[in-house]
N, C-alpha and C positions, 0 to 999 in steps of 0.2 A: 650224667647224660651223655650216651655213647655218641660218637661223632661218625659222621656217615659223608662219603664222597661218592658221587652220581658221575659217573664219566659217559660221555656220551660218542659213539664211532661212525662217522658217515659210512655207509655200507659201499661204497666205490670202490671194488676190489677189497682187500684183507689189510691194507697198508696202515689205516687210522686204528684199526682193532689191534694190528701190532704193536704199534706206538704204545698204546693205551695198556696194553697187558703188560708190557714191559716196566711201564711206571707203576701200574698196580701189583705187580712182582715185588719191587722194590718198596714200597708203600708197606706192604703186608710184612718182609722183614725188619723193616726197621719201627714200624707203628703197628703192631698186631692188633690192637684195642680197636683201631678204626674199621668200620663195617665199608665196604665197597660195593658198589652195584654197576654194571655196566648196561648202557641202553643201547641196543643194534639190533640188525636182522643178520649181521655176520651168523653164519650157523654156530652153535655153542660148541660143536666138537671141533671146530678150528680155533675155537679162543683155548678150550683147554687143552689141547695140543700144545699152545704156546705156555700157558699160566694154569696150573690146576690146583692152585690154591682155594681159600675160602672167599669167594665171593658170589654174588647173584648175577645173572643175566636178565634181563627185560627184553624180549622181542618185541621192540616198538620202532617203526620209523615214521618220522611227521613227514608231510608232503614236499617241504622243503629242502630236506635233508637226504640227496641224492647224487651230488656234487655235479658230474657232467651226463649228458646222454652219449652213450659210446656205440659204434656200430662195430669196433674190433678193440682189440686192446691199447691201439695207439689211434684211432679215428673218430674224432668227437663229430658229434650232430650237433651244430650248434644253434640251428634254428629251433630245432626241437626243445634244447635245454633253456633257450631262451623264453619260448613260449610256456612252457611248463613252470618256470619261476614267476612268470608274468601271470598265468592262470592263478596259481596259489595265492601272489600278492594282490590280486584282483578282489579275492574273497574276505578282505579285510583282517580282521584279528582272527579269524577262524586258527590259523596255525599255532597262532602265539597260544590261544587260549587251549589249544591241544596239550602244550608241552606245560603250561601252567598247571592243568589237571592233574598230568602225569609226575611234574615235581611236588606238587601239592601232596600227592598220594605216597610220592618216596620220602619225603621231608628232609632234603639233603643238607647238610651244613655247608657244602660247597660243590659245585658243578666244574668238571673238567671237560671242555669240549672238542672232538677232533673231527671234523671243525664246523659243526652246526652253528651260523650264527643266530637262529631262532631259539636254541636251546638257551645260549648265553642271555638272548633278551627276556627270556621268559623268566631265568633265574634272578635276573634283576629287577624285573617286576613284583618278584617275591621278596625281596628284600635279602637274596641269598649270593653272595659273592661268588662269580664265575670267571674263569680262565679257559684259555684257549690252549692248546699243546699241539705240537707239529710242525712241519715245514712249511707250511703254507693256511692262508686264508683262502676259502672260495673265491672272497670278492677278487682276490688278485689274479686268481685264474681265469675268472669271467673278463675282467678289464685287460689281459692281454690277447684275450679273443674277440671282445666286441667293447671295446673303449667308449664306442657311442650309445652303449646301453645304459644310459644314465638311469632311467627309471628302476631297473634291475637292480644297479650298483649302489645306488642311493639307498634302497631298503636294506640289502646286505651289511653296508658299511653301518648306518644305523643301529643293527642289530651287534655288530662286533664291537662297536664302542661303549657298548654298557657291560663290556669285559672290565674285570679289573686289572688284567694284564695279560699281554700276549707270552707263553712260553715256546721260544721259537728255538727247535732242536738245529742241530748243526748235521749237514748244511741245510740253508732253509731259504727260501723265497722272501726278500725285504718287503714287509707289508707297507701297503700304501695309505692304510685306514689309519686316521689320526685319533690320538687322546691317549689308550690305554699304554701302560708302559710296556717296551718289548725287552724280554728277557733271555738272553741267549744262553743254552745248555748245551750239553756235548751229545754227540750221538746216542741214539734212543735204538735198541734194538733188543732181543735175547737170542745170541746165538745158541746154534745145536751143539750137537756132541759127534764126533768124529768117529763113524761107523765104518771105517775102511776095512778092517779085521773082520767084521762081522759079514760085510759085503763079499770078502774074498773068501770067507768061509763057506757061505752060502751058495758059492759059484755064480753069484750076480755079477763079479768083475774076476777077471783073471789076473794071476800074479804079474805084477809089474806095469799093470795097466793104470792109467788115471782117469777119474771121472770128469765127466763134462756135465753138468747139470743145467736142463733149462727149464724155465718158467718163465713165463711172460704176464704174471700177476693173476689176481682173482676175477678177471673179467674172462667171458667166455669166448672161444676162438677157436676154429679148426685148423690147427696147427700142423702140416704135414711132416711132423717128426719121423715117421717111418721112412721118408723119402732122403733125409740128409746124410751125405756123406759124412762120414766120421774116420778122421786119421787113424793110422796105425798105431797102436799104443794107448788109444782113449777108448772109454766105452761112455755112451750117450745115455743118461738115465733122465727122466721127466717126471712132472708130477703123478702120471698115471705108474710109474713105478713105485712110488709113493704107497698110493693104496695098495699096489698088488706084495710088496714086500712088507708092508705094516710100520714101516719108518716113517718117522716125521719128517717133512720138506725141509726144517730147519736143520733135522741131522743129515740128509743128503747134500744141503749145501754146504755143511761144514764139512765133509768128505770128499768136496770136488777142489780139484786144482784148478777148474774153470766153471764160471756161471754164464748161461746165456739168459738175458732177461732185456726190459723195457725198461726207460728211464722211472724208477720209483724207488721211492725211499726205502721201504723195509728191506728189500732184496739187496740194494746196494750196501746197506750196512752190515749184512749177514755175511754177505760175498767179501767183505773186507775184513771180516773177523776169520775168514777162513783163507786169507792170504790168496784169493783166487784172481785168476786170469779173466778179466770181464769182457764179455761180449755183447755190446747194447745195441738193441735194435735203435735205429736212427728215429729220433722224434725232435724236431729242430722247434717246432712250434710249442712245446712245451715248455711252461716256465721254468721249471726245474731243473731242465735237462742240462744247461753248462754249468750249473754251480754242482750238481752232482758227479758230473765226470770229471772236471777239476779239482774237486773235493779226493776221489779216489785216485787219481793220478799223482796227487800232492802227497798221498802217504807212499809213494814209490812203487804203486801197483799199476799194472798194465792194463789199460782199459779202451777198447775199440768201439769205435761209432759205426755201426753195420747198415750199410743202405736198407731198407725196407725189402727190395726186390730180393736179398740176399736169404731173405726167412722162406722163400717158396721153393719148389724143387730141391735142388741140391743142398741147399741150407748153408748157414754161416761160419761153418766149422773149419774150413780149410786154414784158414790161419794158423790152427792151433799146432800143425805139423812141425812149426818152429818155435813151439812156445818151450821155454825152459822151467823146470822147477823153482817154485820161489821158495827160497829159504831164508832170507832175510825177517828176521822177528820186527815186529812193527812196534815204535814206542808207543805205549799207552794201550795195544790192543793185546789181549791175552791169546789170541788165536782160537780155534775152535774147540775150545774149553767147555761151553755151556755158561759161562759168565755173563753177567750183566754188561752193560757197556756206561759210560761213566754219565753220560745225559740221563738214564731213569733214576740214576741216584740223585741227581742235581734237580730232577723234577720232583721228587718224592721230598726233598729237605725245602725246596720251596713252599711246596702246597702246605706241609706242616707247619713250617716256622714263617711262613707270611700270610698265609692265606686261611688257614683253620687253626691258629694260635689263639 
């Protein structure tokens, strides 16, 4: 009988899907007979850019699987977020039945959620083992902003408590939901390939220039990149340049000496693989922020926490004028070579040996 893993990725930006595609790539290499399906509304083109192997994409989103309502890449609409969760929870078992119906059609042997609590609850109700995989649970994000929203938090906690385990990527937000075993794995990400030679050949950068790549994640926001002042010796590239050049965003990150982003798991890991100077948009209220920056700096890499106002008008790049090239090879990090990080392999081994055995 063919075993099937169904993965679910919250479409709150692209980070959850990036983590899961890295895990799927490792499973595909080590266990090619396992059938893999990814349930998400993240565009399939984005998914295939990261992992082009044999897997199915089911474009489906449960009403509870939205994460947080946002007005920008860093500003949360908390009242609307809580109202949306409450509206769905008030509908009783409707969302659970929707997930049960979908999983009933897909017939998984295992469900891996990043990080839908309703998918976990539905799998458990069908006697299918389920685990979460990622740097946080949405319960703990909501709790950080609205600790008094007990009605919302209790529903989320009940769903997560049905999990067989929480697979926590390095770094992560420590879960406050009790019950399931917490298993820590290494960093998870798919590094790109260094395309600096191609960028030079195509005239996108000049000889001697270093690339600074700016991406504030998969959330839509009108960022005035064209007004940012870029120090001499640097070339600013953005997500728009990825579309224009036909290069993958992960390849542009791997080609960069500096990366401008917001606190978010996927870009931090890919920037670390490129040994990049990190310029991070200040987001002190986001529960991941402190752990991510400490982890990055702990690798011996420079990471700046830059105020929000610096991202308008002249931009946050002025500090790069004094930035020196990073030449020290990081222990355990292969650099911009396209290799998977250890956490993806850790997850694949755990999924197959403990939960799909």
